[in-house]
C-alpha positions in Angstrom: 193.4 240.9 142.0 193.1 237.1 142.2 193.8 235.2 139.0 191.9 232.0 138.5 192.8 229.3 136.0 190.0 228.9 133.5 188.4 225.5 133.6 189.0 223.3 130.5 185.7 221.5 130.9 182.6 223.3 129.6 180.1 224.4 132.2 177.1 222.1 132.5 173.7 223.9 132.4 171.7 223.6 135.7 169.5 220.5 135.8 165.8 220.9 136.3 163.7 219.3 138.9 162.2 216.9 136.4 165.6 215.6 135.4 166.6 215.0 139.1 163.3 213.3 139.9 163.5 211.0 136.9 167.2 210.0 137.2 167.2 207.5 140.1 164.0 205.6 139.2 165.0 205.4 135.5 168.5 204.1 136.5 167.0 201.5 138.8 164.4 200.3 136.3 166.9 200.2 133.4 169.4 198.3 135.6 166.8 195.6 136.4 166.0 195.3 132.7 169.6 195.3 131.5 171.1 192.7 133.8 169.4 189.7 132.2 170.1 191.1 128.8 173.8 191.5 129.6 174.0 188.0 131.0 172.3 186.5 127.9 174.5 188.7 125.7 177.8 187.5 127.3 176.6 183.9 127.0 175.8 184.4 123.3 179.1 186.1 122.7 181.0 183.3 124.4 179.2 180.7 122.4 179.0 182.4 119.0 182.7 183.6 118.8 183.8 180.4 117.2 180.8 180.3 114.9 181.6 183.9 113.7 185.2 183.2 112.9 184.5 179.9 111.1 181.2 180.5 109.3 179.8 184.0 109.4 183.0 185.9 108.5 183.7 183.9 105.3 180.0 184.1 104.3 180.0 187.8 104.9 183.1 188.2 102.7 181.5 186.1 100.0 178.3 188.2 100.2 180.3 191.4 100.0 182.2 190.2 97.0 178.9 189.2 95.3 177.3 192.6 96.1 180.4 194.4 94.8 180.3 192.4 91.6 176.5 192.7 91.1 175.9 196.3 92.3 179.0 198.4 92.8 180.6 197.6 89.5 177.4 198.2 87.4 176.5 201.3 89.3 180.1 202.7 88.9 179.9 202.0 85.2 176.4 203.6 85.0 177.6 206.7 86.8 180.8 207.0 84.7 179.5 206.4 81.3 175.8 207.5 81.5 175.0 209.8 84.4 178.2 211.9 84.1 177.7 212.7 80.4 174.0 213.3 81.0 174.8 215.7 83.8 177.3 217.6 81.7 174.7 217.8 78.9 172.1 219.1 81.4 174.5 221.7 82.8 175.3 222.9 79.3 171.6 223.1 78.5 170.9 225.0 81.7 173.8 227.5 81.2 173.5 228.0 77.5 169.7 227.7 76.9 167.6 227.9 80.0 169.4 230.7 81.7 169.2 233.1 78.8 165.5 232.2 78.3 164.8 232.7 81.9 166.5 236.1 82.0 164.5 237.2 79.0 161.2 236.0 80.6 162.2 237.6 83.9 162.9 240.9 82.1 159.5 240.9 80.5 157.6 239.7 83.6 159.5 241.5 86.4 156.6 243.8 87.7 154.0 241.1 87.6 156.4 238.6 89.2 157.3 241.0 92.0 153.7 241.7 92.8 152.9 238.0 92.7 155.9 237.1 94.8 154.9 239.6 97.4 151.4 238.3 97.6 152.6 234.7 97.9 155.1 235.8 100.6 152.4 237.3 102.8 149.9 234.5 102.2 152.6 231.9 103.1 153.7 233.9 106.2 150.2 234.3 107.5 148.9 230.9 106.7 152.0 228.7 107.3 155.0 230.4 108.9 153.3 232.1 111.8 151.3 229.0 112.9 154.4 226.9 112.5 156.4 229.2 114.6 153.8 229.3 117.3 153.5 225.5 117.2 157.2 225.1 117.5 157.7 227.7 120.3 154.8 226.8 122.6 154.4 223.0 122.0 157.1 221.2 120.1 160.1 222.9 121.8 159.0 222.2 125.4 158.0 218.7 124.5 161.3 218.2 122.7 163.2 219.4 125.7 161.4 217.0 128.0 161.9 214.1 125.6 165.5 215.0 125.2 166.0 215.1 129.0 164.2 211.7 129.4 166.2 210.2 126.5 169.5 211.5 127.8 168.8 210.1 131.3 167.7 206.8 129.7 170.9 206.6 127.7 173.0 207.4 130.8 171.1 204.9 132.8 171.6 202.3 130.1 175.3 202.9 130.0 175.7 202.6 133.8 173.4 199.6 133.9 175.3 197.9 131.0 178.7 198.4 132.8 177.3 197.3 136.2 175.7 194.3 134.5 179.0 193.4 133.0 180.6 193.3 136.4 177.6 191.3 137.7 178.0 188.8 134.8 181.7 188.3 135.4 181.0 187.8 139.1 178.2 185.3 138.4 180.6 183.5 136.0 183.3 183.3 138.6 180.8 182.1 141.2 179.5 179.4 138.9 183.0 178.3 138.0 183.9 178.1 141.7 180.7 176.2 142.5 181.3 173.8 139.6 184.8 173.2 140.8 183.8 172.6 144.4 180.7 170.5 143.6 182.0 168.3 140.8 185.8 168.6 140.1 187.1 168.6 143.7 184.9 165.6 144.8 185.8 163.7 141.7 189.5 164.5 142.2 189.3 163.4 145.9 187.5 160.2 145.0 190.0 159.4 142.2 193.0 160.1 144.5 191.8 158.5 147.7 189.5 155.7 146.5 189.9 154.7 142.9 193.7 154.9 142.8 194.2 152.6 145.9 191.5 150.3 144.7 193.0 150.1 141.3 196.4 149.2 142.8 194.8 146.5 145.0 192.9 145.1 142.0 196.1 145.2 139.9 198.2 143.5 142.5 195.7 140.9 143.8 193.6 140.1 140.8 195.1 141.2 137.4 198.7 140.1 137.9 197.8 136.6 139.4 195.2 136.2 136.6 197.8 137.1 134.0 200.3 134.7 135.5 197.7 132.0 135.7 196.7 132.6 132.1 200.4 132.4 131.0 200.8 129.1 133.0 197.6 127.7 131.4 198.9 128.6 128.0 202.2 126.9 128.6 200.4 123.8 129.9 198.1 123.7 126.9 201.0 124.0 124.5 202.9 121.2 126.4 199.9 118.9 126.4 199.3 119.5 122.7 203.0 118.6 122.0 202.8 115.5 124.2 199.6 114.4 122.4 201.2 114.9 119.0 204.2 112.7 120.1 201.8 110.0 121.4 199.8 109.9 118.2 202.4 110.5 115.5 205.7 109.7 117.3 208.7 111.9 117.5 209.0 114.4 114.6 211.7 113.3 112.0 214.8 115.3 112.4 216.1 116.8 109.2 219.3 115.2 107.8 222.1 117.6 107.5 223.9 117.4 104.1 227.6 118.2 103.9 227.8 120.5 100.9 231.5 121.2 101.3 234.0 120.5 98.4 235.8 117.1 98.6 239.3 116.9 99.8 242.2 117.1 97.3 243.0 113.4 97.7 239.5 112.3 96.8 239.1 114.8 93.9 239.1 113.5 90.4 242.2 114.1 88.3 243.5 113.0 84.9 246.4 111.0 86.4 244.2 109.2 89.1 240.8 108.4 87.7 238.3 106.0 89.3 236.0 105.6 86.4 235.5 102.2 84.7 237.2 103.2 81.4 240.5 104.1 83.0 240.5 101.6 85.8 243.4 99.0 85.6 
């Protein structure tokens, strides 16, 4: 006797011809519709990430706090202090008052109620239940199965198309980045490295440095001419006289024994 390991995956029901016929056209159509949407979605996500972190998230938290303060807290208070006591009162009224009264009425009206209930049951069954069962069995159930199959295939196609569109979007992004680098960045880098840098060195060595040296020479000449003109008009500037502020020597210092004043002079 051959032992077979039971499969862990549930057995899929056999697919009908309608499902097989609709699968490939639906997937192709959904793929063509989803690719632009996925490209636009990736672009919007890339652009709006910073906006979400800096603006929408704080605004959402503020709105949530306001809604909590204006709705949740009053509703909690209303439930705790009004609806709960009212519910307890209604339960007590139902258990203590309405239930005994209902039992008494039912004990009095039981035969009439049974006859009326049986009549209503058959009327409801003939007029509502049987037509509803026929409508469900012969119309709604087949249509529902068809719509479920179509919806399931559309959902599967959307999932596949969204994933494939993501790969397409990433590939398009890489291609655009490569083209931008080849078309703009690499030519600009080449021009800067092979043209602008040597030209800048030549301009610096042949133009800017001689111009700076000439400007410094002109400045020195102007300052020298201004100084010569000042000497011609006003003469040489007066040199400041240095004053010896040192203390006199001990022999020239005034003492009580050797005074040079007029009163003590011999």
